[in-house]
Steps between C-alpha positions, in 0.01 A plus 500: 500500500679823586819306569479335157454837333808635678701198390391552138595869516843412640558243225390745231735765638789252487422375150687777310809438713481124437465554125784754495728267697419213266574708190822638652615151597428374150689795349799435727494133406490576126783752534711256702442225244600739221819602683585139584463393136731774373752447780550149368665658193774664712828358624413551867139391525453483877666837553285643224180391675622628838618836371175570315265365767507833688343664194232240425247632752578867447445508124396259230768375265328397181750566222876496419522875563385459862735206553797696366420804713457313826797272433715811453359650819578180690855504369546869583367438851761228558777712346420798724488278807837347411650841428396623845651189661829538313519872576476424871760223480747714306490764771590238763760318291711803418634508857420157646579261213693689232590182306132462408440869433611514134304186411175618658547854370533369143186292550316804634598695188354225282174484694464877494522481124240220501263726693552779247453269201184341638356843579566605141336182372183559704480861379548383140225240532265769630592723205438238234163421656397867512607571144381169368790444261309656211780441253703183464827692534380653828397160631835347401687779676300470823526122509873515433544743791300271728706198407833686517446653844364182654782293348755747637345474847523121473865518392581727795352251746672206329833683518461547873399136557803380301728664758383244758591164343457167667302403809750528784511863606449723801151569632517858369599393149232232495237752610605752236511236229152377595347846484666591171410160355139584579532824302657308212222241489208743531655713226540194280130428546413862423700482177308186401171683547628794296574256218142369526369857503708593194375194312139587586543860383659394172220251438245773564672725243481244221244582228 
């Protein structure tokens, strides 16, 4: 009898944890399904899912604003990583492989600008959410800034990728192109989510 009572007490003590785990798992599943459905509207669907998966468990993404914010963060993360890689390579190339130096240096300049533009876009998104876009002119201005800065970051990455045409190239060029291509594609997805966010905000403003 005493053993049964102990077993019941143990089960009761575990019950809140079981319920919490079940709710958390359901929340994660719903968030993942939401992200997957919206990623299907982007050009790079698989990359979209992968790049946002690291945020699914940390915070819920339940609206276009969240998607835009985390998509921008994912793009900025890749841009910063690529900038660090290119910075290291430029230092080595200046003395060891000078014929590649100018090419990689130009690409580094573009990616640095992408980092700056994406940082501005994230700050602008935070501002429009804090202020709420009380007037239509304010909302238009904020949305235009978001779109302009993200588009510029995308153009920077595309410009760098265009300097590595074709498929047959050295291992270094292929590595650089792959990393910058990743920045280009995540930024393209972020811009798509900003367009969704803008459309949702404009719909909300309609009388």
